[in-house]
C-alpha positions in Angstrom: 0.1 0.0 0.2 1.5 3.6 -1.1 0.5 6.5 1.0 1.9 8.5 -1.3 4.8 11.3 -0.7 4.8 14.4 1.4 4.1 17.9 -0.1 7.1 20.3 -0.7 7.0 23.7 0.6 8.6 26.2 -1.2 9.3 29.6 -0.1 11.6 32.0 -2.1 12.2 36.0 -2.5 11.5 37.4 -5.9 13.8 37.4 -8.9 15.3 40.6 -9.8 15.2 41.3 -13.6 16.9 44.3 -13.8 20.1 45.0 -15.4 21.5 47.6 -12.7 24.6 45.4 -10.6 24.3 47.7 -7.9 20.6 48.1 -7.3 18.8 45.2 -8.6 19.5 42.7 -6.1 16.9 39.6 -5.6 14.4 39.7 -2.6 16.0 38.7 0.8 14.3 35.7 2.6 14.0 36.5 6.3 12.8 34.2 8.8 12.8 35.9 12.5 11.6 34.3 15.6 9.3 35.8 18.3 10.9 38.5 20.6 9.5 38.8 24.3 9.3 41.2 26.8 10.0 39.2 29.9 10.4 35.5 29.0 12.7 33.7 26.5 12.5 34.9 22.7 11.1 32.5 20.1 13.2 29.8 18.5 14.2 29.1 15.1 14.0 25.2 14.4 15.1 23.8 10.9 15.0 20.2 10.9 14.8 17.4 8.2 12.4 14.5 8.3 12.4 11.3 10.0 12.2 7.9 8.4 10.7 5.0 10.3 12.9 2.6 7.6 15.7 4.5 5.9 17.5 7.6 6.1 16.3 10.9 7.5 16.5 14.1 5.1 19.6 16.1 5.0 19.7 19.7 5.7 21.8 22.0 3.2 22.9 25.4 4.1 25.0 27.1 1.8 25.4 30.1 -0.6 25.2 30.2 -4.5 28.4 30.2 -6.7 28.9 34.0 -7.5 28.6 35.6 -11.0 31.5 36.2 -13.3 32.7 39.8 -11.5 31.7 38.9 -8.0 32.4 36.9 -4.7 29.9 34.0 -3.3 28.2 35.1 -0.3 29.5 34.5 3.3 27.8 32.0 5.8 27.7 32.9 9.3 26.9 31.0 12.4 27.0 33.8 15.3 25.5 33.6 19.0 24.3 36.9 20.2 26.1 38.9 22.9 25.0 38.8 26.5 25.4 41.4 29.1 24.9 39.5 32.3 25.8 35.8 31.9 27.3 33.6 29.4 26.9 33.8 25.5 25.4 30.7 23.5 27.5 28.0 22.4 28.1 26.6 19.0 27.9 22.8 18.8 28.7 21.4 15.4 28.9 17.9 15.6 27.7 14.3 14.1 25.5 12.2 15.5 26.1 8.6 17.0 25.8 5.8 14.9 24.8 2.3 15.9 26.0 -0.2 13.6 28.1 2.0 11.4 30.7 4.6 11.9 29.9 7.8 13.0 30.0 10.9 10.4 33.0 13.1 9.6 33.2 16.5 10.3 35.4 18.3 7.9 36.3 22.1 8.0 38.5 23.6 5.1 39.3 26.2 3.4 38.7 26.3 -0.6 41.6 26.5 -3.2 42.2 29.8 -4.9 44.1 30.5 -8.1 45.1 34.6 -7.4 47.0 35.4 -4.1 47.3 33.8 -1.0 45.5 30.8 0.3 42.7 31.5 2.9 43.5 31.0 6.6 41.7 28.5 8.8 41.7 30.0 12.3 40.6 28.6 15.7 41.2 30.4 19.0 39.8 30.1 22.1 38.3 32.5 24.5 39.7 36.0 25.8 38.4 37.0 29.5 39.3 40.2 31.3 38.3 38.7 34.8 40.9 38.8 37.7 42.5 35.3 38.6 40.8 33.8 35.4 42.4 31.9 32.6 42.1 32.3 29.0 39.8 29.4 26.8 41.8 26.2 26.0 42.4 24.8 22.7 41.9 21.1 22.7 42.5 18.6 19.7 42.3 15.1 20.4 41.9 12.1 18.5 39.5 9.2 18.4 39.3 6.8 21.4 39.1 3.0 19.9 37.6 0.7 22.6 37.4 -2.6 20.6 39.9 -5.5 21.3 42.7 -5.3 18.8 41.9 -1.6 17.7 44.0 1.4 17.3 43.2 5.2 18.8 43.3 8.1 16.1 46.2 10.5 15.1 46.5 14.1 15.6 48.4 14.9 12.6 49.7 18.6 12.3 51.4 19.5 9.2 52.7 22.3 7.6 52.0 23.5 3.9 54.2 22.7 1.4 55.9 25.2 -0.7 57.0 25.2 -4.5 60.5 24.9 -4.0 63.1 23.5 -1.4 65.4 26.3 -2.3 65.6 29.2 0.8 66.8 32.2 -1.5 63.6 31.7 -3.7 61.2 32.3 -1.1 59.5 28.8 -2.2 59.7 27.3 1.3 57.1 25.1 2.8 55.5 26.5 6.0 56.6 26.0 9.7 54.9 24.3 12.5 55.3 26.6 15.4 
């Protein structure tokens, strides 16, 4: 028995058909949860669909490719500032797997063909409080608890240069 497919919901900003590259932009798509005077503001929840028998749906968030003369859009995930307590966390991780491997978390910088390569910057938090410690940067490899298994490695390597000759500026990078 086939119960049919669930219906789609499509919400999109308006297309801009004008030819002025400075002023004729496409329409925005803005989703904002409700404000509150005393209690918590409303949540924004984006969740893929569940399946009883197969895979859950994907959630894809990205910016479109740039036109010939432009740059692609940025993707920002930022928690709000707090004046009387901690600011919010950013939790980026894959789910646990039973009967399979846990998913990878991949952070990478795109390849460029002009200028320097983009940086990947990871920095811990700064504090101005007395007798406190700045945040830690913790990098740890995965534990392997099965019999005969080996824990993961932590590999830190600097970038290759175009030459091994110190006089032409093409040296590889340092691990500092």
